[in-house]
VMD Tcl script that draws the C-alpha trace (Angstrom):
set ca {
  {102.36 84.33 115.35}
  {101.40 81.12 113.26}
  {98.14 79.76 113.88}
  {98.27 76.06 115.70}
  {96.69 73.37 114.08}
  {94.08 70.25 115.53}
  {92.08 70.77 118.32}
  {92.92 74.45 119.23}
  {91.83 75.89 116.17}
  {89.53 78.40 117.75}
  {89.01 78.90 121.39}
  {86.41 81.66 121.58}
  {85.17 81.19 125.51}
  {86.66 83.22 128.38}
  {85.98 81.50 131.58}
  {86.75 82.12 135.51}
  {88.34 79.98 138.07}
  {87.08 79.46 141.34}
  {89.81 80.60 144.03}
  {93.75 81.60 144.54}
  {95.06 78.25 143.24}
  {93.27 75.67 140.63}
  {91.08 73.03 141.73}
  {90.75 69.83 139.72}
  {87.60 71.01 138.02}
  {89.21 74.24 136.80}
  {92.15 72.32 135.28}
  {89.51 70.03 133.55}
  {87.70 73.26 132.12}
  {91.03 74.93 131.05}
  {92.19 72.15 128.86}
  {88.87 72.04 127.15}
  {89.89 73.18 123.42}
  {86.81 75.72 123.50}
  {88.65 78.02 126.16}
  {90.56 80.43 125.12}
  {91.09 82.87 128.19}
  {90.67 83.18 131.96}
  {89.39 86.38 133.53}
  {90.52 86.74 137.34}
  {88.67 88.55 139.97}
  {89.55 90.08 143.53}
  {88.76 86.62 144.91}
  {91.67 84.95 142.92}
  {94.27 87.54 144.78}
  {96.00 86.77 147.75}
  {99.28 88.53 147.04}
  {101.97 88.60 144.29}
  {103.83 85.35 144.71}
  {100.49 83.39 144.76}
  {98.79 85.33 141.71}
  {102.23 84.73 140.14}
  {101.87 81.00 140.81}
  {98.47 80.49 139.78}
  {99.04 82.38 136.19}
  {102.10 79.73 136.11}
  {99.73 76.86 136.21}
  {97.34 78.24 134.02}
  {100.40 78.52 131.43}
  {101.46 75.21 131.84}
  {98.08 73.74 130.75}
  {97.59 75.94 127.97}
  {100.39 78.24 126.77}
  {98.72 80.06 124.41}
  {95.53 80.99 127.25}
  {94.80 84.60 127.52}
  {94.96 85.57 131.28}
  {92.65 88.68 131.59}
  {91.31 91.03 134.40}
  {89.41 94.18 134.48}
  {91.90 96.71 136.03}
  {91.13 99.98 134.98}
  {92.23 102.07 137.85}
  {90.02 104.39 140.15}
  {87.15 102.13 141.77}
  {87.58 99.09 139.16}
  {91.14 97.57 140.08}
  {91.44 93.78 141.33}
  {94.41 93.83 142.79}
  {95.54 96.58 145.32}
  {97.64 95.42 148.05}
  {101.51 93.40 148.24}
  {102.78 96.51 146.32}
  {100.06 97.13 143.64}
  {99.99 101.05 143.23}
  {96.48 102.68 143.64}
  {95.64 103.71 140.14}
  {93.63 107.16 139.84}
  {90.35 106.94 138.32}
  {90.23 108.07 134.62}
  {87.72 110.78 135.73}
  {90.94 112.56 137.75}
  {93.15 112.38 134.55}
  {89.85 114.29 132.60}
  {89.99 116.97 135.07}
  {93.86 117.53 135.04}
  {92.97 117.73 131.05}
  {90.83 120.49 131.83}
  {94.20 122.80 133.92}
  {96.95 121.33 131.93}
  {96.45 119.23 128.77}
  {99.77 117.56 127.99}
  {100.81 116.84 131.20}
  {97.29 114.93 131.56}
  {98.44 112.97 128.37}
  {101.67 112.34 130.18}
  {100.30 111.14 133.91}
  {97.98 108.90 131.67}
  {100.58 107.33 129.64}
  {102.52 106.73 133.07}
  {99.07 105.08 134.32}
  {99.07 103.04 131.47}
  {102.89 101.87 132.49}
  {102.32 100.94 135.91}
  {98.76 99.42 135.16}
  {100.38 97.06 132.69}
  {103.99 96.73 134.11}
  {102.15 95.56 137.54}
  {99.98 92.95 135.93}
  {102.51 91.24 133.61}
  {105.23 91.04 136.57}
  {102.60 88.98 137.96}
  {101.71 86.79 135.05}
  {98.54 88.57 133.72}
  {98.42 88.96 129.55}
  {95.21 91.60 129.25}
  {93.53 94.22 130.94}
  {89.80 95.12 130.13}
  {90.93 98.94 129.51}
  {90.54 101.80 128.60}
  {87.04 102.57 129.39}
  {85.98 105.36 126.06}
  {82.30 105.63 127.53}
  {81.46 109.59 127.75}
  {81.12 111.07 131.25}
  {76.98 112.53 131.14}
  {76.98 112.52 134.97}
  {74.17 109.88 135.17}
  {75.07 106.86 134.89}
  {76.02 104.94 137.94}
  {77.87 102.08 136.50}
  {80.29 104.32 134.59}
  {80.34 107.27 136.75}
  {84.07 108.16 137.42}
  {85.19 105.21 135.13}
  {85.07 107.60 132.09}
  {87.74 110.47 131.44}
  {85.35 112.94 130.14}
  {82.22 114.19 128.56}
  {83.97 115.29 125.27}
  {84.83 112.37 123.02}
  {87.87 113.99 122.00}
  {89.17 114.37 125.45}
  {88.67 110.79 125.84}
  {90.24 109.86 122.23}
  {93.40 111.23 123.39}
  {93.69 110.64 127.13}
  {92.70 107.00 126.16}
  {95.37 106.87 123.49}
  {97.95 107.86 126.10}
  {96.94 105.12 128.49}
  {97.06 102.67 125.85}
  {100.46 103.98 124.41}
  {101.72 103.11 128.41}
  {100.48 99.60 128.06}
  {101.81 99.10 125.13}
  {105.03 99.73 126.38}
  {105.25 97.05 128.73}
  {104.12 94.73 126.12}
  {100.21 94.60 126.81}
  {97.32 95.06 124.39}
  {93.83 97.10 124.76}
  {90.33 97.07 125.05}
  {87.98 99.73 124.12}
  {84.65 99.96 126.04}
  {81.67 99.52 125.99}
  {80.96 100.33 122.39}
  {79.41 102.27 120.94}
  {78.98 103.99 124.17}
  {77.19 103.11 127.60}
  {77.48 106.49 129.63}
  {74.35 108.27 128.43}
  {72.00 105.19 130.16}
  {71.55 105.50 133.67}
  {70.47 101.99 134.20}
  {72.84 99.51 135.58}
  {73.55 96.45 132.89}
  {74.59 94.21 135.52}
  {70.93 94.24 136.81}
  {68.57 95.25 134.06}
  {68.67 96.06 130.25}
  {69.45 99.61 129.68}
  {67.76 101.38 126.69}
  {69.29 104.13 124.52}
  {66.48 105.96 122.63}
  {68.88 108.47 120.64}
  {69.32 108.00 116.68}
  {72.32 106.39 114.97}
  {73.44 109.92 113.79}
  {73.56 111.41 117.45}
  {75.41 108.32 118.76}
  {77.89 108.26 115.93}
  {78.78 111.52 116.18}
  {79.20 111.76 120.03}
  {79.57 108.32 122.03}
  {81.14 106.45 119.43}
  {83.87 108.95 117.71}
  {86.50 107.49 119.78}
  {86.02 104.06 118.31}
  {86.40 105.66 115.05}
  {89.39 107.67 115.80}
  {91.37 105.00 117.56}
  {90.15 102.14 115.60}
  {94.15 101.60 114.21}
  {95.29 101.50 118.09}
  {92.72 99.35 119.61}
  {93.48 96.09 119.82}
  {90.29 94.85 121.41}
  {86.87 96.32 121.61}
  {83.66 95.32 124.35}
  {80.22 96.17 123.31}
  {77.82 97.57 125.78}
  {74.91 95.41 127.34}
  {72.74 98.41 125.96}
  {69.73 98.34 123.36}
  {69.99 100.83 120.89}
  {66.32 100.67 119.45}
  {66.72 103.24 116.84}
  {69.11 101.23 115.25}
  {68.55 97.32 116.16}
  {66.15 95.59 118.92}
  {69.24 93.59 119.93}
  {71.90 94.56 122.64}
  {74.64 95.79 120.99}
  {76.93 92.78 121.95}
  {74.11 90.38 120.00}
  {73.84 92.94 116.92}
  {75.52 92.35 113.38}
  {74.35 95.83 112.56}
  {76.55 97.38 115.55}
  {79.48 94.78 115.52}
  {79.71 94.06 111.53}
  {78.34 96.70 109.52}
  {79.09 99.70 112.06}
  {82.18 98.76 114.15}
  {84.13 96.69 111.29}
  {82.68 98.35 108.11}
  {81.86 101.91 108.93}
  {84.39 102.34 111.53}
  {87.05 100.19 109.76}
  {88.12 98.41 113.32}
  {89.66 95.04 112.54}
  {90.65 93.90 116.20}
  {89.08 91.20 118.62}
  {85.40 91.66 119.67}
  {84.98 90.49 123.43}
  {80.83 90.01 124.31}
  {80.40 91.46 127.47}
  {79.69 89.11 130.64}
  {77.09 86.90 129.73}
  {76.36 86.01 133.12}
  {74.76 89.51 133.60}
  {70.98 89.98 133.42}
  {70.72 92.18 130.58}
  {73.60 89.68 128.72}
  {70.93 86.62 127.70}
  {68.07 88.78 126.83}
  {67.63 88.56 123.01}
  {64.31 89.40 121.32}
  {62.02 89.14 124.52}
  {63.79 85.90 125.90}
  {66.27 84.86 128.20}
  {69.11 82.35 126.85}
  {70.74 79.85 128.28}
  {74.25 80.48 128.46}
  {75.66 78.89 125.30}
  {72.63 80.07 123.22}
  {73.95 83.71 124.35}
  {77.63 82.71 123.75}
  {76.49 81.43 120.16}
  {74.64 84.63 119.38}
  {77.02 87.32 120.25}
  {79.74 84.97 117.97}
  {77.31 84.78 115.61}
  {76.74 88.70 115.52}
  {80.40 89.60 114.95}
  {82.08 88.78 118.66}
  {85.14 86.74 118.34}
  {85.49 85.76 122.15}
  {82.37 85.06 124.58}
  {82.95 85.93 128.42}
  {80.97 84.19 131.09}
  {82.21 85.16 134.80}
  {81.64 84.14 138.01}
  {80.54 80.49 137.11}
  {83.54 78.42 138.56}
  {82.22 78.77 142.33}
  {80.32 76.03 144.14}
  {79.52 73.07 141.85}
  {80.34 74.98 138.46}
  {77.55 73.23 136.75}
  {76.38 76.11 134.60}
  {80.08 76.20 133.66}
  {80.14 72.79 132.37}
  {76.74 73.15 130.66}
  {78.20 75.74 128.68}
  {80.99 73.54 127.60}
  {78.71 70.47 126.92}
  {76.32 72.71 124.92}
  {78.89 74.64 122.94}
  {80.73 71.03 122.30}
  {77.49 69.93 121.25}
  {76.44 72.80 118.71}
  {79.82 72.59 117.23}
  {79.24 69.08 116.42}
  {75.95 70.10 115.18}
  {77.78 72.84 113.23}
  {75.44 75.33 114.59}
  {78.63 76.96 115.43}
  {81.77 76.65 113.20}
  {85.36 77.66 114.15}
  {86.62 80.93 112.63}
  {90.44 80.99 112.07}
  {90.25 84.82 111.74}
  {88.60 85.06 115.26}
  {91.51 82.87 116.33}
  {94.11 84.80 115.07}
  {92.79 87.98 116.32}
  {92.43 86.35 120.02}
  {96.10 85.32 119.72}
  {97.32 88.67 118.47}
  {96.07 89.67 122.23}
  {98.71 87.87 123.65}
  {102.09 89.33 124.58}
  {104.60 89.16 121.90}
  {107.58 89.49 124.26}
  {108.47 87.75 128.05}
  {107.11 89.56 130.52}
  {109.62 91.30 133.41}
  {109.88 90.15 136.61}
  {108.60 92.35 139.70}
  {111.93 93.28 141.10}
  {113.17 94.06 137.79}
  {110.14 96.57 137.26}
  {109.92 98.22 140.08}
  {113.54 99.05 139.71}
  {113.38 100.08 136.37}
  {113.88 104.14 135.54}
  {110.67 103.93 133.21}
  {108.42 102.40 136.19}
  {109.82 104.99 138.48}
  {109.56 107.88 136.49}
  {105.65 106.83 135.89}
  {105.40 106.43 139.38}
  {106.51 109.94 139.89}
  {104.11 110.95 137.69}
  {101.60 109.42 139.04}
  {102.11 110.53 142.47}
  {102.36 114.07 141.47}
  {98.76 114.76 140.78}
}
mol new
graphics top color blue
foreach p $ca { graphics top sphere $p radius 0.5 }
foreach p [lrange $ca 0 end-1] q [lrange $ca 1 end] { graphics top cylinder $p $q radius 0.2 }
display resetview
């Protein structure tokens, strides 16, 4: 894909919209050249026709906008009605692996096909999946979102899901680097701390990232502090993102920050940063894209403040646009036109994938 010139040189911010259709404030924010993506939530869903119309209007404002959703299967699935398939939890695929490994990879591929095919038929470009965290049994926030405790099983089942997604024209995002499964704390409300050594993490939790470095299109780091490696959470750590993920593990895709509105998302060096300063810190550490969720409702002041502060930071040269980051963002956009819903559900590939899912 060629990089457009002018004001769209680098659009590093991923934001949300308030409801099931755009309001004037949403339209104004989406037209801001700093905004490169939208993330949808359950509140943005009414039915397939509404979601398709919403996404068409977003693309009419910005054809290069990356429309995203957290849609993994199991308990993290934003759209569940009007024909959407209830996808299995990833843990159930890991349990199937223990009975029949090859059948588990086949079902995992089917899950990826159905996940991506249904989303793309409604105009969604990208899902933050699959989860690569290991299942230690104690993490409330990860739980059955994880395939397995064994990183080899996680990597192979994740690769199968990714393969199914790619067959439907959707890229993937491995999360939460280097691993969120070991800590019990929920990073949505507090800052988890994992006190293991770098050697221990690289030999276990981070293994899937190394094995899949050539297959992953994107990675999302964990809002976890690993003090033996760095005092900063992984998403704000150049040691984790630049030295280890890009350097040692040879990953060259896009890196998203996790949601900067999360309580753990803005604590750096003992200080609670503003949204703009947190986004700038994430980009400086090695993220290509900064994600701020659930700030468009109500008066939306925090979102408007982020955009204004970011514009000021750009003018003051505290942040410089990065053409490589923009190329990585654009590489996540689908490269072919999506198949519409009637054609998807009538296709042999989709029907076969549905049969495989229903058989578990």
